[in-house]
C-alpha positions as CSV (number, residue, x, y, z in Angstrom):
1,M,80.9,-17.3,25.4
2,N,82.1,-18.5,28.8
3,G,81.7,-17.4,32.3
4,E,78.8,-15.7,33.9
5,A,77.4,-14.2,30.6
6,G,77.5,-17.6,28.9
7,T,75.8,-19.2,31.9
8,R,73.1,-16.6,31.9
9,A,72.5,-16.8,28.1
10,G,72.4,-20.6,28.4
11,L,69.8,-20.6,31.1
12,Y,67.7,-18.2,29.1
13,L,67.9,-20.4,26.1
14,L,67.1,-23.5,28.1
15,L,64.0,-21.9,29.6
16,A,63.0,-20.6,26.1
17,A,63.3,-24.1,24.6
18,L,61.2,-25.7,27.3
19,L,58.6,-23.0,27.2
20,R,58.2,-22.9,23.4
21,E,57.3,-26.6,23.1
22,A,57.3,-29.8,25.0
23,P,60.8,-31.4,25.0
24,D,61.3,-34.4,22.8
25,G,63.4,-37.5,23.5
26,A,66.6,-35.9,22.5
27,V,66.1,-32.8,24.7
28,L,65.1,-35.1,27.6
29,S,68.3,-37.1,27.1
30,R,70.4,-33.9,27.2
31,L,68.6,-32.8,30.3
32,Q,69.2,-36.1,32.0
33,N,73.0,-35.6,31.3
34,L,73.2,-32.1,32.7
35,E,76.4,-31.5,34.5
36,I,75.7,-29.5,37.6
37,G,78.8,-27.9,39.2
38,T,77.3,-26.3,42.2
39,D,75.1,-27.2,45.2
40,D,73.6,-23.8,45.5
41,E,70.0,-23.0,44.8
42,L,70.5,-22.9,41.1
43,G,72.4,-26.2,41.2
44,R,69.5,-27.8,43.1
45,A,66.9,-26.4,40.7
46,L,68.9,-27.9,37.8
47,S,69.2,-31.2,39.6
48,A,65.5,-31.2,40.0
49,L,65.0,-30.6,36.3
50,R,67.5,-33.4,35.5
51,Q,65.5,-35.7,37.8
52,A,62.2,-34.7,36.3
53,A,63.5,-35.3,32.8
54,G,64.6,-38.8,33.9
55,V,61.0,-39.8,34.8
56,S,59.3,-38.1,31.8
57,D,58.4,-39.3,28.4
58,P,57.6,-37.2,25.3
59,P,53.9,-38.2,24.9
60,D,53.2,-37.3,28.5
61,L,55.0,-34.0,28.2
62,E,53.0,-33.2,25.1
63,R,49.8,-33.6,27.1
64,E,51.2,-31.7,30.0
65,F,52.4,-28.8,27.8
66,H,49.0,-28.7,26.1
67,A,47.1,-28.7,29.4
68,L,49.3,-26.0,30.8
69,F,49.7,-23.6,27.9
70,I,47.2,-24.4,25.1
71,G,44.1,-26.2,26.4
72,V,40.8,-26.5,24.5
73,T,40.1,-22.8,24.8
74,Q,43.1,-21.8,26.9
75,G,45.7,-23.5,29.0
76,E,46.0,-23.4,32.8
77,L,48.6,-20.6,32.4
78,M,49.0,-17.8,29.9
79,P,52.7,-17.3,29.2
80,Y,52.3,-13.8,28.0
81,A,53.5,-10.5,29.5
82,S,50.3,-8.7,28.5
83,W,48.2,-11.3,30.3
84,Y,50.1,-10.8,33.6
85,R,50.7,-7.1,33.3
86,D,47.5,-5.9,31.6
87,G,45.0,-8.6,32.5
88,H,44.4,-9.5,28.8
89,L,46.2,-10.5,25.7
90,H,47.7,-8.0,23.2
91,G,47.7,-5.2,25.8
92,N,50.0,-2.3,26.4
93,A,52.8,-4.5,27.5
94,L,53.0,-6.0,24.0
95,V,52.8,-2.6,22.4
96,R,55.7,-1.3,24.5
97,L,57.7,-4.5,23.8
98,R,57.2,-4.3,20.1
99,A,58.6,-0.7,20.1
100,D,61.6,-1.8,22.1
101,L,62.2,-4.8,19.9
102,E,62.2,-2.5,16.9
103,A,64.7,-0.2,18.5
104,L,66.9,-3.2,19.3
105,G,66.7,-4.3,15.7
106,V,65.0,-7.6,16.7
107,G,62.3,-8.7,14.3
108,R,59.7,-11.4,14.4
109,T,60.6,-14.6,12.5
110,P,58.0,-15.9,10.0
111,E,57.9,-19.3,11.7
112,N,57.0,-17.8,15.1
113,H,53.3,-17.6,15.5
114,E,53.3,-16.5,19.1
115,P,53.0,-12.8,20.1
116,E,56.3,-11.3,21.0
117,D,55.4,-11.1,24.7
118,H,55.5,-14.9,25.0
119,I,57.9,-15.9,27.8
120,A,60.0,-18.0,25.4
121,V,60.4,-15.1,23.0
122,L,61.5,-12.8,25.9
123,C,64.0,-15.4,27.1
124,E,65.4,-15.8,23.6
125,T,65.7,-12.1,23.2
126,S,67.5,-11.7,26.5
127,A,69.9,-14.5,25.5
128,L,70.6,-12.9,22.1
129,L,71.4,-9.6,23.8
130,I,73.7,-11.2,26.2
131,L,75.5,-13.2,23.5
132,Q,75.9,-10.0,21.5
133,G,77.4,-8.3,24.5
134,D,74.6,-5.7,24.3
135,D,74.4,-3.6,27.5
136,R,70.7,-3.0,26.8
137,Q,69.9,-6.4,28.0
138,K,69.6,-5.2,31.6
139,R,67.2,-2.5,30.6
140,F,65.2,-5.0,28.5
141,Y,65.0,-7.4,31.5
142,R,63.9,-4.6,33.8
143,Q,61.2,-3.4,31.4
144,H,59.9,-6.7,30.0
145,L,60.6,-9.6,32.3
146,M,61.1,-8.3,35.8
147,P,57.5,-6.9,36.2
148,W,55.9,-10.4,35.7
149,A,58.3,-13.3,35.1
150,A,58.7,-14.2,38.8
151,R,54.9,-14.5,39.1
152,F,54.6,-16.6,36.0
153,F,57.3,-19.0,37.1
154,A,55.8,-19.2,40.6
155,D,52.4,-20.1,39.0
156,L,54.1,-22.7,36.8
157,A,55.8,-24.3,39.8
158,E,52.4,-24.6,41.5
159,A,50.3,-25.4,38.5
160,E,47.8,-28.2,39.1
161,T,48.5,-30.0,35.9
162,A,52.3,-29.6,36.0
163,R,54.6,-32.5,36.8
164,F,57.8,-32.0,34.7
165,Y,57.0,-28.3,34.4
166,R,57.1,-27.8,38.2
167,A,60.8,-28.2,37.9
168,V,60.9,-25.8,35.0
169,G,58.9,-23.3,37.1
170,R,61.3,-23.7,40.0
171,L,64.3,-23.2,37.8
172,G,62.7,-20.1,36.4
173,Q,62.1,-18.7,39.9
174,V,65.7,-19.2,40.9
175,F,67.0,-17.8,37.7
176,I,64.8,-14.7,37.8
177,A,65.9,-14.0,41.4
178,L,69.5,-14.2,40.2
179,E,68.7,-11.9,37.3
180,N,67.0,-9.4,39.6
181,R,70.3,-9.1,41.5
182,Y,72.4,-8.9,38.4
183,C,70.2,-6.5,36.4
184,V,68.9,-4.3,39.2
185,G,71.7,-4.5,41.7
C-alpha cells in the first residue's frame, strides 16, 4: 500500500514495534537508515528518532524500556488506555475496547500477554484496519486512541528515565496530531 494510507499504517506499525519491546540491533540499524523525505514536523521527528537510534545500543535500551514500562512493581509510565482514561488497569476503557475488537473480528493472539488496551496493540490494530482499507479505522481511532494517546506520548517525551524513548514520544505526539486532523477533520 502506497501513499498516505501506507505512510499512516507504517507509522502505526513503527510505533507499535518500539512500544511492544526495546529495539534490538537490527531495528536500530533500520532506524539509522530511515529515509526522510520531508522537513516538516513529522520529518523532524523521524530525524530525531534516527539520530537517537544512532547513539543507542540494545542493552541500554532494554534497561530504559524496563524502567519506563515495566519496573520492579511498575514502570514510570503505564502504556494502557484504561490507566489514562479510568485511572486504573482493566477499567471500562478495556471493556469497551474488547467489545469493539470483537465487532471488528480482531482477536487476541496467544503470544500476546498484554491487555488489549496496550498502546502497541492499539497501534497495530489501527495499522491493520488501514491496510485492510476498513473505514472503521477512523471511528476506532476516535474511540480508543484520541482520548488518551496524546497525553501518553507527551508523558513519554518528558519521562525522566527516557533517552531514546523521548524521540519515540515526540514522534507519537506529531503523528497523533496528524491523525486528529485526518480522523476528526
